[in-house]
VODOVEX-375484 format. One record per atom (N, C-alpha, C): residue in one letter; x, y, z; residue number from 1; atom name. Coordinates in steps of 0.1 Angstrom, whole numbers, m for minus. Example, Ala and Ser with C-alpha at 12.3 -4.5 7.8 and 13.67 -1.06 7.14 Angstrom:
BEGIN
   res       u       v       w     n   atom
     a     132     m57      78     1      N
     a     123     m45      78     1     CA
     a     132     m33      78     1      C
     s     128     m22      71     2      N
     s     137     m11      71     2     CA
     s     129       0      79     2      C
//
This chain:
BEGIN
   res       u       v       w     n   atom
     m    m222      54     196     1      N
     m    m222      58     182     1     CA
     m    m222      73     181     1      C
     i    m213      79     174     2      N
     i    m212      93     172     2     CA
     i    m218      97     159     2      C
     r    m228     106     159     3      N
     r    m235     111     147     3     CA
     r    m229     124     143     3      C
     d    m229     126     130     4      N
     d    m224     139     125     4     CA
     d    m236     148     125     4      C
     n    m234     160     131     5      N
     n    m245     170     132     5     CA
     n    m244     179     119     5      C
     p    m253     178     110     6      N
     p    m252     186      98     6     CA
     p    m250     201     101     6      C
     a    m256     207     111     7      N
     a    m255     221     114     7     CA
     a    m240     224     118     7      C
     s    m234     214     126     8      N
     s    m220     216     130     8     CA
     s    m211     215     118     8      C
     t    m214     206     109     9      N
     t    m206     205      97     9     CA
     t    m207     218      88     9      C
     t    m219     223      87    10      N
     t    m221     235      79    10     CA
     t    m213     247      86    10      C
     g    m215     247      99    11      N
     g    m208     258     107    11     CA
     g    m193     257     106    11      C
     l    m188     245     105    12      N
     l    m173     243     104    12     CA
     l    m169     247      90    12      C
     a    m176     244      80    13      N
     a    m173     248      66    13     CA
     a    m173     264      65    13      C
     i    m183     270      71    14      N
     i    m183     285      71    14     CA
     i    m172     290      78    14      C
     m    m168     284      89    15      N
     m    m157     289      97    15     CA
     m    m144     288      90    15      C
     e    m142     278      82    16      N
     e    m130     277      73    16     CA
     e    m129     289      64    16      C
     r    m140     292      57    17      N
     r    m141     304      48    17     CA
     r    m139     317      56    17      C
     y    m145     318      67    18      N
     y    m144     330      75    18     CA
     y    m130     332      80    18      C
     e    m123     321      84    19      N
     e    m110     322      89    19     CA
     e    m100     327      77    19      C
     a    m103     323      65    20      N
     a     m95     328      54    20     CA
     a     m97     343      52    20      C
     a    m110     348      54    21      N
     a    m113     362      53    21     CA
     a    m106     370      65    21      C
     m    m106     364      77    22      N
     m    m100     371      88    22     CA
     m     m84     371      86    22      C
     a     m79     360      81    23      N
     a     m64     360      79    23     CA
     a     m60     371      69    23      C
     y     m69     374      59    24      N
     y     m66     384      50    24     CA
     y     m68     398      56    24      C
     l     m79     400      63    25      N
     l     m82     413      68    25     CA
     l     m75     417      80    25      C
     y     m73     408      90    26      N
     y     m67     412     103    26     CA
     y     m54     420     102    26      C
     p     m44     416      94    27      N
     p     m32     424      94    27     CA
     p     m34     438      87    27      C
     i     m44     438      77    28      N
     i     m47     451      71    28     CA
     i     m53     461      81    28      C
     v     m63     456      88    29      N
     v     m70     464      98    29     CA
     v     m61     469     109    29      C
     q     m52     460     113    30      N
     q     m42     463     124    30     CA
     q     m33     475     120    30      C
     r     m31     476     107    31      N
     r     m22     487     102    31     CA
     r     m29     500      99    31      C
     f     m42     501     103    32      N
     f     m49     514     101    32     CA
     f     m42     525     108    32      C
     p     m41     537     103    33      N
     p     m35     548     110    33     CA
     p     m41     550     124    33      C
     r     m32     555     133    34      N
     r     m37     557     147    34     CA
     r     m49     566     148    34      C
     r     m49     576     139    35      N
     r     m61     586     140    35     CA
     r     m74     579     136    35      C
     h     m74     567     131    36      N
     h     m86     559     128    36     CA
     h     m88     548     137    36      C
     g     m83     550     150    37      N
     g     m84     539     160    37     CA
     g     m98     534     163    37      C
     k    m107     543     163    38      N
     k    m121     539     166    38     CA
     k    m127     530     155    38      C
     l    m124     534     142    39      N
     l    m128     525     131    39     CA
     l    m121     512     131    39      C
     r    m108     512     134    40      N
     r    m101     499     135    40     CA
     r    m107     490     146    40      C
     d    m110     496     158    41      N
     d    m115     488     169    41     CA
     d    m129     483     165    41      C
     a    m137     491     159    42      N
     a    m151     487     155    42     CA
     a    m150     475     145    42      C
     l    m141     476     135    43      N
     l    m139     465     126    43     CA
     l    m134     453     132    43      C
     l    m124     454     141    44      N
     l    m119     442     148    44     CA
     l    m129     436     157    44      C
     d    m137     444     164    45      N
     d    m147     439     173    45     CA
     d    m158     431     165    45      C
     t    m161     437     153    46      N
     t    m172     430     145    46     CA
     t    m166     417     139    46      C
     m    m154     418     134    47      N
     m    m147     406     129    47     CA
     m    m147     394     139    47      C
     i    m143     398     151    48      N
     i    m141     388     162    48     CA
     i    m154     383     166    48      C
     a    m164     391     167    49      N
     a    m178     387     172    49     CA
     a    m184     377     162    49      C
     e    m181     378     149    50      N
     e    m187     369     139    50     CA
     e    m183     354     143    50      C
     v    m171     352     148    51      N
     v    m167     339     151    51     CA
     v    m176     332     161    51      C
     g    m179     340     172    52      N
     g    m188     334     182    52     CA
     g    m202     333     177    52      C
     l    m207     342     169    53      N
     l    m220     341     163    53     CA
     l    m222     329     155    53      C
     i    m212     326     147    54      N
     i    m213     314     138    54     CA
     i    m213     301     146    54      C
     y    m204     301     156    55      N
     y    m204     289     165    55     CA
     y    m217     287     173    55      C
     h    m222     298     178    56      N
     h    m234     297     186    56     CA
     h    m246     292     177    56      C
     a    m246     297     164    57      N
     a    m256     293     155    57     CA
     a    m255     278     152    57      C
     a    m243     273     151    58      N
     a    m241     259     148    58     CA
     a    m245     250     159    58      C
     k    m242     255     171    59      N
     k    m245     247     183    59     CA
     k    m260     247     187    59      C
     s    m266     258     185    60      N
     s    m280     260     190    60     CA
     s    m290     255     180    60      C
     r    m287     256     167    61      N
     r    m296     252     156    61     CA
     r    m308     261     156    61      C
     q    m307     274     160    62      N
     q    m318     283     160    62     CA
     q    m316     293     149    62      C
     a    m327     295     141    63      N
     a    m326     304     130    63     CA
     a    m323     318     134    63      C
     s    m327     322     146    64      N
     s    m325     336     150    64     CA
     s    m310     338     152    64      C
     r    m302     328     156    65      N
     r    m288     329     157    65     CA
     r    m281     331     143    65      C
     l    m287     324     134    66      N
     l    m282     325     120    66     CA
     l    m284     339     115    66      C
     h    m296     345     118    67      N
     h    m299     358     113    67     CA
     h    m290     368     120    67      C
     a    m286     366     133    68      N
     a    m277     375     140    68     CA
     a    m263     374     134    68      C
     a    m259     362     130    69      N
     a    m246     361     123    69     CA
     a    m246     368     110    69      C
     d    m257     367     103    70      N
     d    m259     374      90    70     CA
     d    m259     389      91    70      C
     a    m266     394     101    71      N
     a    m266     408     104    71     CA
     a    m252     414     108    71      C
     n    m245     406     115    72      N
     n    m231     410     119    72     CA
     n    m222     411     107    72      C
     l    m224     401      97    73      N
     l    m217     401      85    73     CA
     l    m220     414      77    73      C
     a    m232     418      77    74      N
     a    m236     430      70    74     CA
     a    m230     442      76    74      C
     t    m229     442      90    75      N
     t    m222     453      97    75     CA
     t    m208     454      93    75      C
     l    m201     442      92    76      N
     l    m187     442      88    76     CA
     l    m185     447      74    76      C
     r    m194     444      65    77      N
     r    m194     449      51    77     CA
     r    m195     464      51    77      C
     f    m204     470      60    78      N
     f    m206     484      61    78     CA
     f    m193     491      65    78      C
     w    m186     486      76    79      N
     w    m174     492      81    79     CA
     w    m163     491      70    79      C
     l    m163     480      63    80      N
     l    m153     479      52    80     CA
     l    m155     489      41    80      C
     r    m168     491      37    81      N
     r    m172     501      27    81     CA
     r    m168     515      32    81      C
     f    m171     517      45    82      N
     f    m167     530      50    82     CA
     f    m152     533      50    82      C
     a    m144     522      54    83      N
     a    m130     524      54    83     CA
     a    m124     525      39    83      C
     a    m132     520      30    84      N
     a    m127     521      16    84     CA
     a    m131     534       9    84      C
     d    m138     543      16    85      N
     d    m142     556      11    85     CA
     d    m130     563       6    85      C
     p    m130     568      m7    86      N
     p    m119     575     m12    86     CA
     p    m114     587      m4    86      C
     s    m123     594       3    87      N
     s    m119     605      11    87     CA
     s    m111     601      23    87      C
     l    m113     589      28    88      N
     l    m105     584      40    88     CA
     l     m92     578      36    88      C
     k     m91     571      25    89      N
     k     m79     565      20    89     CA
     k     m73     555      30    89      C
     i     m81     547      36    90      N
     i     m76     538      46    90     CA
     i     m74     524      40    90      C
     l     m85     520      32    91      N
     l     m85     507      26    91     CA
     l     m85     509      11    91      C
     s     m76     503       4    92      N
     s     m76     505     m11    92     CA
     s     m87     498     m17    92      C
     p     m91     502     m29    93      N
     p    m102     496     m37    93     CA
     p     m99     481     m39    93      C
     a     m87     477     m42    94      N
     a     m83     463     m44    94     CA
     a     m85     455     m31    94      C
     q     m80     461     m20    95      N
     q     m82     454      m7    95     CA
     q     m97     452      m4    95      C
     h    m105     462      m7    96      N
     h    m119     462      m4    96     CA
     h    m126     451     m13    96      C
     r    m122     451     m25    97      N
     r    m128     440     m34    97     CA
     r    m124     426     m30    97      C
     a    m111     424     m26    98      N
     a    m107     411     m21    98     CA
     a    m114     407      m9    98      C
     a    m116     416       1    99      N
     a    m123     413      13    99     CA
     a    m137     410      10    99      C
     l    m144     417       2   100      N
     l    m158     415      m1   100     CA
     l    m159     401      m8   100      C
     r    m150     398     m17   101      N
     r    m150     385     m24   101     CA
     r    m150     373     m13   101      C
     l    m141     375      m4   102      N
     l    m140     364       7   102     CA
     l    m152     364      16   102      C
     l    m157     375      19   103      N
     l    m169     376      27   103     CA
     l    m182     371      20   103      C
     a    m182     373       7   104      N
     a    m193     369      m1   104     CA
     a    m195     354      m1   104      C
     e    m184     346       0   105      N
     e    m184     332       1   105     CA
     e    m191     328      14   105      C
     v    m187     335      25   106      N
     v    m193     332      38   106     CA
     v    m207     336      38   106      C
     g    m211     347      33   107      N
     g    m225     352      32   107     CA
     g    m234     342      24   107      C
     a    m228     337      13   108      N
     a    m236     328       5   108     CA
     a    m239     315      12   108      C
     m    m228     310      19   109      N
     m    m230     297      27   109     CA
     m    m240     300      38   109      C
     l    m239     311      45   110      N
     l    m248     314      55   110     CA
     l    m263     315      50   110      C
     g    m264     321      38   111      N
     g    m277     322      32   111     CA
     g    m283     309      29   111      C
     v    m275     300      24   112      N
     v    m280     286      22   112     CA
     v    m284     279      35   112      C
     w    m276     281      45   113      N
     w    m279     276      58   113     CA
     w    m292     281      63   113      C
     i    m295     294      62   114      N
     i    m307     300      67   114     CA
     i    m319     295      59   114      C
     a    m317     294      46   115      N
     a    m328     288      37   115     CA
     a    m331     274      41   115      C
     s    m321     266      45   116      N
     s    m324     252      48   116     CA
     s    m331     251      62   116      C
     t    m330     261      70   117      N
     t    m338     260      83   117     CA
     t    m352     264      80   117      C
     k    m355     272      70   118      N
     k    m369     276      67   118     CA
     k    m376     263      62   118      C
     g    m369     255      54   119      N
     g    m375     243      49   119     CA
     g    m378     233      60   119      C
     n    m371     233      71   120      N
     n    m373     223      82   120     CA
     n    m383     228      92   120      C
     g    m387     241      92   121      N
     g    m395     246     102   121     CA
     g    m408     249      99   121      C
//
């Protein structure tokens, strides 16, 4: 008998949302000017790391892994805010808003998941 693991289901739903955010952001970040290569690399590394953090959280069912995924999402938001700084002119305000909207869905789902682990522990 195969049982549905609620943590895995939650992780999968979050991954679907995160994949949409990555599909939007990845081509934009890849087109950053060459002189902003370090920022581009930091953003890409943070974006890619989030995938593993969410899957590890889903598989382990450890609240600490959820908090790590949440912290990485905050780091991603920081780099996006930095790239959207008007003095840099790398990320437009519209792109920044759209990215934050997509990431807010992921963050909200992650927040509910974290809250549900507090009720179980």
